[in-house]
N, C-alpha and C positions, 0 to 999 in steps of 0.2 A: 503493500498499501503508498504511495507517496507522504511526504513528510506530512502533507493537509490533511491530510485523509477522504479526502476527497474533489474532485475538482471544482473550477471560478469558475462561474458563470454567464460571468456579465458580460454587454455583447459589445462588440466593437464601440457602439454609436453609442453605449452607456456610456463608456469608460469618455469618451469625445467632448458630454455633454456636459459630463461630470466635474471633467477637470477647464474644461474652455466655460465653463458659470466661476469655477473658484476663480477662474485670472482676470475675469472679468471684473466682480466683486472685489477681490484683492487689489487692483490697476486704481478704482476710483474710490476704493475709502484711504488710501494709502501713497495714494503715488505725490498727494501733497505734502505730507508728511518727508518726505524723500526728498522731494525736491527744500525743503526749509533743513533738512540738513548738511547737504552736500552744497550748497549755501553756506553754510555756518560752516562750515571743515576746507572749502574754499579761498573764507573771508582770513586775510591773513594783516588787518589792523583792528587791534583791540579796539571791541565796542566799551565795557566796563571801565574805567579807567580812574583809579583817586584820584577827588579829586574833580572830579569835572559833575554837572547835575544832574538828577537824575535825568531830565527831561532830554535832557543833551541823548544821554545815553543811548533811551532808548527812541529818537532819532534816527542814531545810527543804526538801532537793533531793528529797524523799519525797515532804511534804507538797505540793510546788506540780505536782508529775508524780501522783497515787493521789487526793490529797483527801480523803475522806471514807475510802478502804481504805486510806490512809494505815497502820493501825496494824491493820488485818487480812490476814489469809495468800497465798502467794504467788498462789492460783487466784485470787481476791476479787484482789486488783491487776493482774491482767495481764487478767480481766473489764471490770475498772472501764475500761479503755484503748479499749470499745467503744459508746462515749456516742454516740449520734444516728448506730446501725449502719444504722437505717432509713435515715431520709437518704443518709449514705453511701452506702448497697445500690443504692436510687433512684439516684443522682448514676453511682453509678460507671460500677453494671453499663449500665444507659441509654446509658451519652457514650463510653463502649469499641461497643458495638454499631452505635450511627448513626453515630462518627467511623471507625471502624475496618472494621464493614459497609457505611461508606453511601460510606466512599468511593472501592472498588471500582467501584460504582454509575455515579455523579458521573461516575467514573475512563471505564469502560461508553458514557455516555451522552458523552462526549470524542471519545470515540475514533470514534462510530458521524458523530459530529456535524461534526470538525471536523481529525480527524485527516492530516488532508494540507497541509490552515492549517500545524497544528505543524511537519509535515517540512519541509512546502516556508518556514515564515518561519524557522527552529532547529535543521534538520540531521534527518539519522532517530534520532539517539540523542539529538541535546541535547533533540528534538522527545518523547522519550518522555518522559523525564526532568520536562521544563517539562510536561508534562500531567499527569502523576501529580501534582505542584507544586498547578497550578490547579485538580485535584479537587481532595486536601486543603484547600485556600484557602480553597473554595465550601463545602467541608464546616464547616467550623470557625465561620463565618456564624452559619450557623443554629446551632450549637451554643448557642448568647443564648438559645433557647428553652427549655433544663436550668435558666439561671443560679437561679432559685425555691430546689430542691434544694439544690445547692450551698452560698447562703447559710445553709438552714437548718443544713446540717451543719456549717458551718464556726462559726456562733455558735452550737450543739449543743454542740457539742464547747470553748468559751471558755468559755458564760457560759447553763449551761444555766437557772439561777438564771428567765430569762427566759420560758422553756418552761413554768414551773410552774402548775397552775390551764390549761391555755392545750392543747388536741389542734391540730394539722394544719390541720383544715379553720378551728377559728375564730382563729387564727395568717394561714391565708390570709385570711379575711374582714373581718381585724383592718388587715393591713398592704399588704393589695393590690398596688397597682402598686410600693408601695414595696419588696420583693421579687425588680423589677426596675433596683434602684440600679447602675450601672453599666455598664445593659447595650449602650450604645457602646463605652464600653473595653475590652470585653470581647469586643467583634468589631473592637476595631481590633486588638488583641492578640490574637484568633486568627487571624484574616487569615491575621497575617505570619507566628505563630508554627507554622500548619498545612501551611502552604503547605511552612516550610524544614521541618518535619517528616515529610512523603513529597515532598518532591523530594531534603530530603539525602538518602535511604536511596535514593531510587531511584539518583543520581549516583553509592554510593557500589555497588550492584552493575550499574552499566552499566559506571562506569570502572576500578570497582577489581575490582571477582571479573570479567568479562565476560561476562557473564551478558542471554540473550537475552529469556530468559523469567524475570521474578522470581517466578513462581511455586513451581521449580522451583528456587530456594537453595537451600541447606544449613539448620538448622536455626544453626551458625555464621556459614554469613552473613546470615543473618538479624536473629544479635544484637551484629554488627559495624556491620551498614547501621543496626540501632536508637541506637546511637551514634553515630554521623557525626548520623544521622536526632534525632534529641530534644537534642544540644548544636546544633547550631545552632538549634535551634526556641527551644531557655532563653535564648539571647543575643537574637536573634533579638525576641523580645517582652517583653523584662526591660521595660522602661521602660514601656510598658502595662501588666502582672503586677501592677509596683507599687504606680500609680496606680488598677487595679482592687483589689485588698489592702486596701489602707488605704480606700476607700470599704464597702465588706462587712465592717470591722473597727466601725465605724462605729455605736454604737446607732439604733434607730428612728427615736430622736427629731431624729437630729444631720442639717440637709438640704445642708451644707458638695454643695456641684459638686465634680466631678471636673479643671474646669477651675480651681477658686480653690486645689483638693489638686496642683495642677500647678506652682501659679503663685506658691505659699507654699514647693515644693521648692525650685524652680529658685530664688528670691527668699532660704531664710532656709541653704540648705542645698544647693548649688551644682546646678550640671549633672547629674555622677558621682550626687549619689543617685536617678538614676534606674536608674542600675544596683546598689543596695542590695541585696546580702544574692546577688546573680551565683554566686561566688564557688562558700560554701555550696549552694546550690540546684541546681546543676549535682550537685552530691557527693548529696548527699539528692534531689534534687526526681528527678535525672539516672536515676538504678536503675533509681526506679518507674516512668520513661516504657520506658525500655528494657527493661525486663518487661510488664507491657504489650502492646506496641508489638512486642517480639518474638515473644513467646504468640499474637501476632493473627494477625501477621504467617507463621506455624509453621501455627499450626491451623486455618485455612483454608479451607488445600490439603488440609491431611492430609484433615478430615473431607471436602472433596471427592469425593479419591480413595477414601474410605469408603464411601463413597456409591453412589458410582460405582461403588464393586466393582471397584478399580486395584488395583496393589501397587505401591508407591515402585521399581522398575525399571519397569513399566510406561510408567506417569502420566513419569519422566522421558528417557521415546520421544523 
């Protein structure tokens, strides 16, 4: 018998709809927060200075966050927090469909081809969790194909002047493979990060909630499983993510490699620099990942029941 004890039955349509809906809701909920965070991180001037009037400091903060819309009405300010929405939408929705919708496909493949091996090697319960983690790691490696959209989204949020007079196709033609800078580091971040995300979630469902069929998890169970997976993922992938972020934040003209950045970080800032920002990242990025992962894990089986015409009670039998 396979590690799961039974075949997974979500349809491809359910996986597409569930993961896509999760990505869209996550985008419109967190894109403004993401823009504010990146603008604050890219700001090089001190905002709150000793002896400076609070009103002046708040005015500077307002300028940093809202830029050209700083003096406009509240709605205009809010809308100004959606720069690069096209790139963000393309990246986020495609990423969530690929990652959250694709992992079950790879998991099914592993179950058919190697289910007995996972059971023999890790035991029935551990084997099921390990299979979920391995499928996540494999799907995470392929996520590098979406890297250009992520790069363009970040640069559009913090350096929109670089896009003036240049459309998407012009930028792609001009930059070419430069949009894939940091691809190796992205793979090294995604492989263990996705392994920990899906594996951590599976461990919580298996050993905390004792679920035999993970698709029968309630929304609350999915929520706590997502917290476990997200914290594990962000911690494991932190060093690679710091390097990837520094590579992507460079100007297009800067040829400094990831290894050079790594060497300088260790020499000048110490090994602990590889975990810079981990706590705020768990507090800020964690909720976004938990939000998207929880919704995807809940929406996919929910859409599957709707497509098959099942009620919740029938699906839990």
